[in-house]
N, C-alpha and C positions, 0 to 999 in steps of 0.2 A: 905276472897280468892285471892286477890293480890298477898299478900306475895308467895303463894304456886307459882305463875307462874311467878313470877318478874324475874326470872332470865333463867329457860327455855327455854321461847317463843323465846326470841331472839336469844338463842340459836340454835333452832330448825329454826327459818328462816334462820339463817346464815346457816346451814348445807343444808337446802332444794337451797338455791342460791349457795353454793360451789360444789352441785351435777347438778346442773341445766347450772351452767357455768365453767363445771370442764377442758373446753376445751378452756377455754376463754382467758388465759394469753398467748396462744398462735396467739390469732388474731394479723396481723399487721397492717398496718397503711393504709387506704382509700379515697378517693375521697376529700375532703375538708382538711384532714389532711398533705398535701401535701404543702401547701400555708400556713396554719394556726400552722404546729409544723414542719415538717421534712424542709422546707426551711425558715422559718422564723428568722435570727438571734437574735431578741430582748428575744425570749425565753431563747435562752443559756448563760444567764448571770443574776443571782440574781441583779446583779447593774442597770438592764433594769426596776425593778419594780416600782420606780414612774410613770416611762414614760406610762405604762398600762391605767394611770388612766388619762390621760391628751392629748395621739398621737396617732388616729384611725390607725396612719400609722403601731404601735406597736403591732397591731391583726395579720396582714398578708401580704403577700408580694404580692397578687393579688391586685391591686387598685379596682376591681369592690366590692370585698367582704371585706370591711374595716369594722370592729364592733366596739363597745364601749362595752367591756366586761373585765372591768380589772381584777375582781377576778378570771374568768374563764384563764385567761392567767397566774396570779400567781400560780395558780395551775398546768400549763403546765410547767413553770419557775423551779417549785419544783421538777417536775418530771423528768425533763432535768438534774438537778443537780445530780438526785439519777441515771438513768441509760442511760441519752444522746437519741441517736434514738433509744436504745432498749425498744421495747414497753411494755414490762412485769410489768411495775411499772405505766405508765397508765393505764392498765386495773386492777390493782390491785385497785387504787384507784379509779375507776369506780364502782367497787363490792363493796369496803366500802360504799362508798356512796349509793350504791344502798340499801346497808342493814339496813342503817341508814334511809332512807328514809320507808324501810318497816318497820322497828320497830315504826316510826312514825304512820304508817297508823294505824300500831294494837293500840297503848296510843290513837289516835284521837279517831275510832271507838268506842272502849270500852269507854271511858270517855265521850265522847260526843256526842253521837248518839239518845240519848235516848232510849235504848233498853232493859233495865233493867236488869230481867235474862239472855236474851239471847247476852249481851253484849259480855261476852268471847267468845265464840263459833263463835257468827259472826263477831268478830273481826280478830279473829285468823283466819278464813277461808279468809276474806278479805284481811290481810295479805299475806297468802300464796299464792292468785291467782296472787296478787302483785307480789310476787317475784318471781315466776317462769313462770310469763307469756310470751310468745315468742312474742307477739308485743313491750315488751320492750326489744328485744335483740336489736335493731335499738340503741337505747339510751344508751345502756351499752355495748355492742360491738363497736360502732363507735367512735370514742376517741374524736372528735370535737365534739360530741351531748352530750358530756359530759356537756354541758350548761344545758338541761333539768335535769338531774339526780342533777347538785349542785345547781340550781335554786330551784328546790322541796325539795331540804335537808333544806334550809333555809324557804321558804315558808310554808312548813308544821310546824316547830316551831314556826313560828310568829303568824300562825294562833291557834294553841295550845295555846300559850302566850297569845292571843288576847283574847279568849274566857274566860280564867281564871283569867283574869283582869290583869296579869302580863305586865303592861305597859312597863317596859323598855327593858324587852323581846324580845316584840313585836316589840316595834322600832328599836333595833339592828340588829334581825333575817330580818326582812322587808327590812333594808340598804344593808345587805349583800346579800339579793337576788338582788336586785334592782342593784349594782354594778355585780353581776355574769349575767343575763339575763332580758331585758326588759319585757317580756311577764308576769312577776310576778306583774306589776303594777293592775292586776284585784285582789289583794286580798282582798282590801276594800271591794268592789261588792261582795264577796264570805262570808266574814263577815256580812254583810246587811244582805243577804240572810239566814243565818242562824240565824242571830237573827228573822226575820220575821216569820220563821219558830219553833223556842224554842216554845214547849209548855209552857203556863203561869206559869205552878211551875215546870217545867222541869230541873231547876238547871240553871247555870251562863250564862247568855248572854253576847256578848261583847257591851262596853260601846258605846254610838254614837260621844261622843266626843271623843273617841280614835279611832274610824273606820272615823273620819273627819281628825283627826292628819296624820293616814295612807294615806288618799287620797290624802292629801296635800304633803307628802313626794313620793306617785306616781307621782304627777305631775312633782314635782323638779327632780323626773329620769328623764321624758321623755324630759322635759327643757334641763337636763345636756347633756343628748345624740342629741338632736337639736342644742345645740351649738358646741359641737366639732365634728358631722358627717357633711362634705360638703352636699350642697342638692342635687347634682349630681350621690352622692353613695346613698343617699335615693331613686333617683329616678329609681336607676341601679335593685333596688330589685324587680321589676316587668316589666312585657312588656307594652309597653306603652300604648297599647288599651285595658289594665285590669285596670280599674279605680274602685274606690273603691265600686262602687252599682256592678259592675260584679262580682268582687272578694265577694261581701259580699253572692250574689246569688249563688255563687257556694261555699261558703261555709256550705249551709246548706247540699248539699249531702255530704259535706266532714264531716260533722258529724254522719251519716247514713255512710258513710263509714269506718270512724274508728270503728263504733257500730259493723259493720259486722264483721270488722278484730278480734275484740274481741269475739265475740260471735264463728269464727270459722275461726282462721287464718292461712286459708293453703294458702293464695295469698300474704303472704308478699313479699314486694319486696324494693331494697335499694331506688329507684329511681322511681316516677310516675310524670317525667315530661310531658307524654303524656297525663295527667288524666285532662279530656274537660273544658272548661272554659264555665260559661254560659253566652250568650249574651243575651238574653232577657228573661221576664217573662214567655213569651208562652209556654218556652221549657218547657219538663216534668220534666227535673232533676231539674228544679228551684222550679216550684209549687208543686211537687209531694213530692221533699223532705220537701218544708217547712210545707205540709201540712201531712209528716210524725212526723217531730219536733213538731207540733201543738198538734198531738195526743197524743205523749208521757208525751209533758209536761200538757196535760189536765190532765191524769190518774194520773201523780205525783202530780196533785194540789187537785186532788179529794182525793187520801188517805193521804193527808197531817196532819191529826189529827189523823188517825189510823196508819199510817206508817211512821212518818215524816222522819225517817233515809230515806227511798227508796224520799220520797219528794227532802229532800236534798240530796242525791245521785247526782239525776238529775242536780239539781243549780248546784254541783260542777262540772258537768262533762262540762255542758255549760259556767260556767263563768272561769273553768280552759284552755278552748278551745280558749275563745275569742279575744284573741289577736291576734290570727292566724288564723283565721275561721271566720272572720266579717269584717270590714271595712278597716283593716288593708293591701294593697296589698303584697304580698310577689311573690317570684320567681316560687313557687310551689305553686299549691290549696292544696296539702298533702303530707306528710311527715311523716314518720312512728315515727320519734320520738318526733312529737309532743303532741300524748295524753298522754306520760308518766306522765305529772302532773294529768292529769284528771283519773288515773288508779285508784283511791280513791275512787270516785266516781261507776266508772262500778265495779272495785272488792266489793264497799259495796252491792251495789245492787247485783250481784252475789252470794255472799254469803247469803246474806237476802234471796234471793229468794231459794235456796237449804235449808236454815233453813224453813222456811214456808212450804216447799214442803213436807220435812221429817216431819215435825210436822202434816201434814195429813196422812201421809201415816203410820206411825209407833210413834205415839204419847206417845205410853206406854215406848219407848226404842230410843227414838231421838236424845239423846245427842252422844251413840256409833255410832248409825247411822249416822248422820249428821258428826261426825271424819269419819267413812268409807267412806264415799258419797266423802267430801274433801279432804281426801286422792288418792282416785283414780282419781280422776279430777286434783290434784296436782300432781300426776306422771305422768299423760298424758301430761299436759301441759309442765313438766317440760322434757319431753322427747322430747318435742316438741323444746323447747326453745333449749336444747342441738345441737339436729338435726339442727337448723338454726344455731348458732353458729359457727356449723361446716361450714357451707356455708361461714361464715363473714371470716374464717381462710384464705382464697387463694382468691386476686384481682381478677384473671380471672372466678373462679368458681362463684364469688360474680354477676359478672355481664352476665356474660354468664346464669347467672340465672333469671336476670332483664329481658334479650332478650326476654325469653321463655314467662316471665311475663307480661311483657308488649312491644311486640314487636312495636308497633310504637312508639316508645321513641328513638330518633335519638339519645343522650346522651346514653342513656346503650349500644347501639352498637359499638358507638364510643368510650366508655371507656372499652368495651371488646376488642376492637381491641387494644386500648393502652396498657391493660395488655398483652396480647400478645404479642404487640412488646416490651415492657419491658423483655419478658422472651426471646426475638429472633426469636421468633416463626413467621417469617415475613409471610411466606405464609396463616398461621392462620388469622394474623393481619388484611393482604389486603383486605378480601370479607368483615370482620365485619366494616372497615370503611367506605369501599364504599356505603354499605348500609345506613351506619347513616348518610354520607351524601347524598346520594337518598332521605332519608325521610325528610334532613334539608340541602336545597343547600349550604345554606352560615352559616352552622354550623363552626365555627372556628377552634374547636377542630378537630374535624373531617377533616378540610381540614390542619392542620398543622402536623397532624398526618399522613396523605397518603403523604405529603411531603417525612416525616421523613423515612418514609417505603421505596419509592422509593429512595432515597439517598443511604440509606443503604443497597440496593441492587442491587446499580451502575445503576438505570435507573435516570439517573440526569435533563433529559430534562422533564420526567414526576416529577421530583422533583421540579423542577422551577416552570412548570406548576401547580400544586397546589399549592406552594409558592405564584405565582401571583394571583391566584384565592381568597386566603385567604387576601391576601392585599386589593383586590377589595374590598370585600364581606365588610372586617372588618379594611378600613384603619386607624380606631380612635385604636385601640386595638395593643398592644405592641407585644405580641408574634407571631402574624403573619408575621412581620417585623423579628421578630427573626431566624423564622424557611426559611423565604425566603434568608436570609443572608448566613445560612449554606448551602442552594443550591448553592447559587452564588459562595458560598467557593470552594464547592464540583466543582465547575465547571471551578477553578482557573480565576475566575472574581473578583479577588481582593479588587480594588478601589471601587467596585458596590457593593462588600459584606461590605467592612467597611463602605459605605453611608448609607446601610440599617441597620446595627448593631447601627450607630449612631440614625438611626430615632427611634430605640426599645427604645433608652435611653433619646431621647427627650419626648416620650411618658411618658415612667417612666424611672426615674432616679434609681427605686431600682434593675432594670432588671440586676443582677448580670451577667448572662453569657453572655448580652451583653456586656458589659465594656470589660469582659475577651475577648472575640473573638477580639474586635478592638482590646485589647492589644496585641494579638497572632499576627494577621496580620499586623499591624502599625511594629512590632518588623520586621517580615516578610520583610517590606519593608524599616526596616534599620532607621525607622522614629522614633528614640529613644524617644525624647522629648514626642512626640505626644501618644507613646505606654505607658509610666510610668504614665500619665495623666491620661490615659485609666484604667488603672490598680489601679492607686488610685481611681477614681469611683467607680471601684468594693468594694473595701475596705471602701468607705463612705458607700456604700450600705448595707453590710456585715463586722462587723469590723471582725468577729470571720475567715474572711477566709485568711487562712494562704497564699495560693497559692498568691495570689492579693498581699500581704505584702511582700512576699518573691520576687516575678519578680517586682514590683515594685524596691523594695532595691536593688536587681542586679544590674536594670539598670540605676540607681541613683550614683549608686558606680562604677561600670565597663566602663559603655559609656557615663555618662554626667558628671563624676568629681564631684558628690557631695554627700562627704562623709558623712557629717551630716544628711541631708536627708536620704539617706541609711539607716545611724545608727536609725533614727525613725521609719522607717518601718520594720525595724526587731524588736526592741522593739514590736512594735503592732503584730507580730507573736507572738512573745513570751508571748505577755498578753491573747492571745486567746490560745495557745498551748505551757505553761511553761517548757513543754521536747523537744519545739521542736530543734531537730538536728544542721540542717542547720544552724536554725537563731541565736542559740547561738555562731557559729562558724563566721557567716559572722557577728553580731554585733563586734566582739571582733576585728576583721579586720577592720571595719567602722571607729571605735573608735580611735582605733591609728592612724589610717589615717587622723582624726581629729586634732590629737595633744591632744587628752584626753589620757594621759598615763595613768591614774590612774583608772579611767572607763574602760580602754582597757584591763590593767591588770585583776582588777576585772571578767570582762567577762571573760577572756582567763582561767582563772582559774576555773571558774564555766563550760567551756567547757572541761578543760584537762581528768575528770573522765568519761566522756561522754564517748570518745575518747578512753581511754583505757581501759575501759569496753568491748569495741567491736572490740577493738584490731586495730584501724584504725591508725597508725603509719603514713600515707601518710598526712593526714590532719596534725596532729603533725606539721610532717616537714615542711610543705607547709608554715606555718605563719613568718611573717615577723622574723629574728635572733634578732633583738631588743625587740621585744614582749616577745619571749621567756627567751631571758635573764633577762628583769625585772620582769617577772612572775615566774623565778623558785626561788623554798626556799632556803633562805638563810642560810649558815650554821651558826654554835653557834661559 
């Protein structure tokens, strides 16, 4: 039987994904993508790949958001090599990974869930539900959330290999998963639950020794991250008043929240920062949610002999979410990409429920009836996923949707305002940002964006007022100082702006914009050496920033008389952009000024075809006559 569906089932699942996410390649960058991908210089060069494994700073330009997920960063670097900042290749890879996960769901449910004759239809139904369920749109459409999809694409084959007692493959895939996202350390728990629930003669069970090896690897993976990540970064992942116990109690309702979204996904929202945190067990959110989970767990335990697949689906759901919904506090209590790995359990439970319902209603025609019911459900879910992906296509639409569904979320209002600001719709941005600031008076992003709106609309006093408030509320963050510096610059208070920009780079040496602002302002004051040093700071923070390299090179060459340093900066520009027109010209001139005639001639000969191609005779004539003479072709 398996040979007959060995090729068409993956094809069918791929077609379902393609239809549901047909508009997915047009989705742009959102939310954390700016600091992980768009502004991250490390992913712009494949030569940076080794640093992903040892340097958390390579994961983000935001000091508060550093992580250790090296394989995820490798995938982003490969995407950047293919399409740069055009998002289509990022989404294509997300969809391919999602397809791999869905095929693995089909394989695991079919082969390992003790379903007998129902294995094929139930597995197909579970995989189709996972393929097109709109709850997965956050993980698939949001590029940074690839961590969830990629981790699942390694976790599932590790589980499959362990159950089949393919130990080398299980270890290899688990190591890949650990290098992708830390939540996967729960795999040994999933395998232990599977072993305990497996019927006595129901097929293979993972060996306890293998489970022990994998548990050791999981501990090693957590230790690896703990060694690399400073404690301050770990502490910044959650509010100071939300400890492990409060987060754990909140997590009970988070499980039910995800279950509700699976059963009726009409309240999908990009961000639920406003999700209530439980303070005491006496709150109904705590004890009622725990009672609900215990009730579901009791039901799963009671049917373990008759429906072991349903029992294990519940175990999988609990274990897959344990890392993010139990005792490890995170910044948000819930997030829609988190249940992605748990979808195997949810999809299996849904498919199994439909199978038994159809068996009761139409036992004589259960196979075609089940196929029809699953088809209708998949079409409805796929349509909802397509509609949700349409919301993801536009940043402004996405965050306005969040303000409607989570009106108490200050970050939703602020990000909607920022999206309007990016469009140049300042009158729309202002009230959105004001509402974000009203909900969270010291929220730094609301304050700094309000400063930007007022500066761009000429209300400079208000811009400085918001900048002052941002610094007062968050003196240890870099960005509020940068926006205050911009307001001071607009007011013509250059020296104060320079000082504020320096405070920015003192806090965060990777703040490229602050280095560039210092360089520009110092140039205006004719402080050439200081300006060049500032541009060098920007170049150190982002070696691909050609503007910094060129600005520093020009200052060293024409203002400071240091042609050797100038040549080095021009070479840095060419290393980032080999076709950089100005860098080719300036490098030849700077090298000639240092007396390195051979190198200067080679650089000039590389520049001449570029100039001739666009008819730039002025630049060709402006070069020193001796350089042109040395570079001229020799007659035979």
